[in-house]
N, C-alpha and C positions, 0 to 999 in steps of 0.2 A: 339870350333869352327874352330881349325886347320883341325880336322877331316871332317868337313862338307866342308871346302875348298878343300880339296883334293879330296873328291868326286866330286865336282861340277867341278875342273878343269880336271879329269877323262874324264867326259861328255862333256869338255870343253863349260862348261857353268858358269864358275867361273868369279868371279871381277876380272879386271887387276891386276898385281901383284904390280903395284904401290901402292896399298892401304896394308898397315900393319895390319894384323889379330891379333887381341887382344882376349886372353881367360879371362880377367878378369874382363868382363860386361863392364858397362856404369862408365867412369871416371868421376872422380869428382862429382859423384851423391849427390844430397841432403840427408843427413843422418839422419836428425829427424823431428819431426812435429811442424807444425805451433802453437804458443803460443800466451798468451796475447791477446786473441780474445774478442771483445767487441761489445755489439748487443744494438743498438737503435732503438726501435719500435716507428712508428708514423702512421700516417692515411693509411693503407692500404699499407705500407711498412716497409722492414726491411733494417737496414742497419748494414754491418758486417766491422769491422775492424781488424788486427791482425799484428803480429811482423814478420820481414823478416826470412828466416832460409838461412845458408850458403850453396852455390852453387846451390840454386833455380835461375832457368832462367823465371819461371814463376808459377801462381798458378791458379790451378782449384777450382771452387766454385759449389758445388753439392748440390741439396736439395732435400728432401724427405718429405712426408705427411702420417699421418695413424697411427695406432696403433702401428707398428713396429718401428716407428720412424727411425733413420739411418739403420736400419738393411738390409732393401731391398729396390728397387724402385727407386734409386737415378737418379736426370735427370740433367744435366750438365747444368749450367746456363751461364756460360761463363768463360774466362781466364782472368787473370790480370797479366800484364808484371811487373817483379820484379823492373823494372827500375820505376816504376808508384807509385802513392800512394797507398798502400795496403787496399783498401777498395772497397767494393761491396754493392749496394742498389739495393735490390728485390723490384718491385714495382707490383701493380695489384693484392695485397691480399684482404684477407677478413678479416675483422678487428674482433679479439677474437677469432680467429682460430689459433691453434699451428702448427708451420712449424720447419724442422729440417734442420741443415746445417753441412756438412764437408768442410775442406779446403785442398788441397792435392798440395804439391810442387813437380815442374816439371824441371827435369833437361834440358841439352841440346838436347837430343834426345827425340823424342816422346815417346820411349818406356821406358825411365828411369824415374819413380816418387820415391819420399820419402815418409815417413810414412805420411799417413792422421792425420790432427788434431781430437780431440776428437768430439763427436755429440753435437750441439750446439742446443738449443729449443730457438725460439723466437715467440712472440704472436704481431702482428700490432694492435695496439690501433689509437683511433682517434687523440690522441694528447699524450704529455707525461703523462697523466694521464686521467682516466676515471670516469666520476660521473654518478651514477645510482640513481634514486629515485622512491618510489610507484606512480605508473601512475595511480591512481584513484582519482575521483574528490574530491574537498574538498567542503563540504555541510554545510550552516549554517541555522536553523531555528530561526528567531529571537523572535518566539512564546514562545520557549522552552529553545534554546542550543545558548550560547553565549560563551562557554569554548573555548579557541584557542585551532586550530588543529595544531598538531606538525608531522611532518613527517621527519622521518629519512634518510637522504641520504648518500651513501657510495662513498668515492673518494679512487680510486685504480692507484698506480704508474704504468707505463708502462716501461718494461725494465731496471727495477732497477732505474728507474728516483728519483732524489732527489731535492725538491726545495720547494718554499712557493708559497700556492695557496690561492689567494684574492676573496672574496665573496661579492657579494651585491644584494639585493631583491628590487622589484619593484611590483606593483599592479596597474591593470588599468581595466575600465569596465563601465559598466551601474550604478552600484552600487555605493555607496559612504558609508565610515567609516569603510573600510578594510584596514589591514596593514599588513606587514610582516618582521620578523627579522630572523637574521643569524649572526654565528660568523663573524668577520671582516676576518681571515684568519688562515690556519692551515699550518704546515710543514711536507712535505711528504719526507720520509725517504726509498725510495724503497720498501714501502708496501703500506698499505692501512689505511683511517682514516674515521670516520664517521662526520656528521654534521647534526644537528638539525635545519629545516626550519620551524619556527612558524608562522601561520597565524592566524589573531585574527579579529574580530568585536569589535567595539566600540558603545557607547551609540547611536549613531548619526548615525548608519548604516541605509542604505536603502535596497529595495530589488532590485535584479538585477544579472547579469552573468559577468563574467570575468576571469581575469587570475593574476595569481600570478608567477613572474619569478625570479630564480635564476640563477646567471651569477657567473661562476669559470674562473679565471686566473692565468695562472701560466707557466713558461718556454718558454713565447712568443706565448702561447697555450691560447684561449677562447672557452668554451663552456658554454652552458645554458640549463635549466630543466625547462619547462613551465607546471603549474598546473593548471587545472580547478577548478574555484571557484563560486560556486552559492550560494547565499543568499537568502531565501526565507520567507514567513512569513504565513504557513499553519499548519494544526493540524496533529498530530500523530495517525497513526491507531492504533485502540484499540481491544486486543482480548478477547472473553468473557471467565468468568469462571463462574462454575455453582452455582447458589445463589437464594434462596427462590423460589425455583419451576422451574427455566428456566436459560439458559444461559444468563449473564448479564455483560455490559461492565458499570464498577463503577465510571471510570473517562470520561469525554468527550473528543473527538478527532474527527478526520477526517472521521472515519469510525467505525464500531462495527462488529466483526465477532466472529461466532458461532464457527467455526473451526470443529474439527470433533465430538462435542459434542452431534449434532443432526442425526449424521449418523446411517441409519437403521431406523427401526420401532418397537417400543413396543417390545413385545416378539418375534418378527421375529428377532431382534438383528441388529447390536449390540449397538444400542441406549442406551447412558450412562441415569441414573435417569430419564426413562420415567416415565410419560406422556410428561415431560418437558413442561408445562402449568403453567402459574402465577397464574391462580384461582384453579387449581388441576383437572381440566376437563380432564377427560381420553378418548380421542377421538381416540386412536389407535386401529384399527382393528387387529385381531389375524390370520389372514388368510394368506397363501402364503409363499413365501422364499425370503430370503435377496437377494437384488439385482435381483431379476427375476420379483419380484410383487414391487407394488407402495412403495414408501418411500421419505420422506423431507428430504434431509441429510445435507442441510446446508442453513443458512441464514445469508445476511451481508448488514447493511445499510450503506449509505456514502453519503457525501455531494458532489455536483455536482461540486465544484471549488476546490476541495482540502484542502481548511480549514476548521476549526471546525464547525461541525453540531451546528446551532442555532436555538432556536426556531421560527418559524414563516417561516422558509426558506425551500426549496423544496429539497429533499434527494429521492435517489434512493434505491429500493430493488433489489438485486440480490438472487434468489432462486436457489438452486441446487436440483433437484429433480430424481428420478429414476422411467421413466414410463414403465409400461407393454405393451410387444407387440409393437404396432406400436405407440402407446400413444394417439390415436385417441379417447380412452373410458376414458382417464384420464383429470382431472381438476383442476389447482390450484387458489384456493380464497386466496386473499392476504387481511389482514384486518390492522387497526392500533385502537389504544385506545386513544379516547379524552380525559382520566382519568387520573388525576396525580398520582391517588393511583395505583401501580402498580399490586397490589395484589386484584385488583377488576376491571378488565379493563371493560371499555364501546366501545365494537365493533364498527368501522364503516368499510363498505365496499370499499376497493379502486379498484379492479379488479377482474376479472377470466380470467384466460390464459390456453389455452391448450399447450402442449409441441409438438413442432417441430417434435418428433419423439421417438422411444423407446430408452429405456438403460438411460444413465445419459444426462440430459438436463438442460440447464440455462435458467429461465424465470425472466425478469426485469419489473419494473414498478416505476413510481414516486409519490410522494404524497408530500403533504404541513405540515410539523411538526405543530400542534396544540401550543397554549401558554404552557408554563409550562417546566419542566426539567425533568421531568420522563416520558419515553415513551416505548410503548411495541407494538411490531409487530406480526403478527400471520399469519402463513401460513397453509393451510388446504388442503392438496392434497388427491383428490378423485377420486374413481372409480365410473365413473356415477355418478346418482343423483342430486342433485340441490344445489345451491349456499348457504354455510354456513360456520360458523365460527367452528363448531364442528359436521360434519356430522355422525361420528360413525359409518361409515360402515366396512364391513369386511375386506376390503384392504386399506381402509383411514389413513392417517396420520396428524394431527396436532401438532404445535410447535411454541413455542413463543421464542422471542428473545429482552430482556429489555435492556435500555441503557440510559444514561445520555447525556443531550445536555448543550450547553453553552447558559446561559442568553443573551437576547438581550440587547446590551450596550444602557443606557439611560443616558443622560446629564442632571445632575442635578446641583442644585446650593450646595455650600459646607453649610453643616449642623451647624447650631448653637449648642452651649454648652447647651441651653434647647428648648424646641420648645415652638411657639407661643400659647398663651391664646387661640385664636379662629381658629378651623380647617379650612382647606382649604374647599373652595367651589366647590367642584368636581362634575364635570359634569356626571361623569360614575357611573351608581349603583351599587351597591354593587352586588355579586353573589348570593345571597340569601336576600329575603323580610324580613322584620321585621315582626315578630311574634305578634307585637302589636301594634295598631292603633294608630296614632296621636292622642294628648290629645284633639285636638280641629278639627272635621272634617269640610270639607268644604261646603259651602251651595250651592254649584253649581255644577254641575254633570260635571264630566270630559270629556265628549263627548256629543253631541246632542242625545236626546234619540231618538229611532227608532219609525218612524211612522205606523210601521206594527205590527198587533197582532200576539203575539207567536202562533206557531204550536199546543200548548196544553194549556188550561187556567189551572190556579191555582186551588188546590181542598180545599184550606183552605179559608175560608170566613174573610173579615174583622173584628177586634173586637168587632165594634159598627155597627149592622145591621141598615139600615133604615127601618122607619115604612112603608115607599112605596116604593118598589123596583122600577128600573128605569130599561129599556131596553137597554142593552148594545149597544152602536154605533159600527159601522164595524173598526174605528180607535180612537186611545185614543185622546184626546185634545192635542193640541200643541201650545204654552207651556203647563204644567201640572198645574192643579189647585193648590194653595196652602193648601187647605182643600182635606182632604181626602174624597172618596167617602164612602157613607154609603149603597151601594147597597148590597143586597143578592147575586146579580150575580156575579160570578167569575171575578177575574181580568185578563184583557189581556197582562200583564206584570207580570208573577210570579217571586217571589224573586228566586236568583240563589240557595238559600240554605233552603229549608222546615224546618219550625219550629213545634215543637209539640204542641205549646201552642201558642194562639193569642198574639200577642204585646199588652201590655195596651196601647201604643203610636203608633198610625198609623204611617207608614212614609210620611213625608211631599212630598217626590217625587215619583214617579213610580220609580220600577228598571229599570235602562239604560242596564243591559246585561242579558239576558234571561238563562237559563241553556243550557246547550249542549242538553241535553235528559233530562227533568225533569220527574220523576217517577210519575205514576199516583196515586201511593200510598206512602205517605212518610215511610222512612224505621224508626225505632225506634231509630238507631245510624246513621244519616245520613253522608256520606264522605264529603270532602270539593272539591272533583271535581272527576269528572269521570276518569277511567284507560285510560293511553294514551299507554301502553305497552303491546297489545296483544301479544301472544306466537308468535315468529317469525318461527318458525319449528315444526312439529310433532316430536313424539316420535321417535329413532333410528329405533326402531322395530316394527312392527305392534302387535296387542295384538292376543295372542295365537299363535303368530309366534316362532318357534324352533331356527332356525338359519338362517342367509341372503342367499341368492342365487346372483350371478352375472347374470348369463343367463344360459339357457339350455346347452349351450357348455365349461362352466366355472363353475362346481359345487363348493361349498363351500367345503374347505377341509382345516383343519389345518396343514396339513404336505406336500399337494401337491404343486407341481410347475409347473411353464409353460414353 
């Protein structure tokens, strides 16, 4: 310092000589670092306190943040006079973020500083502790699930805080019969602990939605967590597994989904367990390429209200198909079976729909479930052709989905230990008529006899012909006479079932219902009725055909793609 003064004095720019030049630097400079630093973190702020240092006139507080902590990027927050309380509160911080601080003692001159403190880490929190809980909703299904739902919450002390945290839990909402429980309190000692929040429904629970609120209090601070609670009464979605010829859902629920079991078509792959039909019909064509040509990839059936599917209610079918080209040449035929025998479906047409475009498309339709618990639906996805449950075209794919539904609840009286001796007089006829007639037939016809003669007379004369034939009248007498006619002329009301031999006792009443189409010549073994089920479709391939063709622009090939 003396040398500098001399040089300045030579050039007449030195300070007045009244000042004493000192070569020893800052006199009475702080020579130690601040110690006993305390950190208190709270909502968006950090408070620092420290012990005083000898000869310090003031203290500067500096902050930094980032991965380098106190090593770089310090920002001067402010200066605290040594004559005041040694504390500094840093506000406007982000909760949960780490901040780093140092405190530097300062001497009488702005150029005189003592050693800085150690780097201090602080994390602002909303309170003296932080409570965190899983945020997903709590859902109860009264139909199946009444098990209490327990979620674990974590309580973490901030800034080394220690103290007791008290808890309370309440529920509210449009439901009833929902409660929650939680431990009354825990003690935190500068660390963290877990608390179990249990939410449960009882036997009186009803549907609705609401909340369960967990409140925590400690150190003059209160915080809460709110969990959404939903109480419903609905079915469970069922995934099908392969069983007895096709995908099947063995338990009833809100829906039945084939998943990936039907993906693809027959040998075109990768369809598992093809042909996937309950009756074993192989309707899958062998032409084309997977996901270039047609395939029925998935079937889903579901209730409309989210509850279990119930016999007699309306359900929705969702079919996922892969359509060729623009899809304009493809059609999906949907069927359901009204037979309770899954292995022998009786197909009833629901709808035939074309996809809206090419590639993967979804087609939906609704139908009413028939009576019974066992059900099967079929999708027949075809190229061109006509409506069919099994078109068997070269690019066609038919698959089934079987499922169980919940029976329709019927209120009945409580059964007795033994049934009554007299059966109930049910007005509902049995599904199958009795094979034996009653012991005493009625003497009155069940309906008025027809006044019009049948279109074809009977070839079987009565057993006792008259000696003088009579000419038949255009209409039979009404009411019919009690004695049979002995005319050689044929009867205008043939019997519904021809016999091979004449009756020894002629009928007292004419036949009331003529046969639908009586034969002109009785068969040796007459049937009990005409056939009512003619074939619904011709064979898949005409006689003499070797292989099918789509059209001249798309020849059949077992390896070609489009």
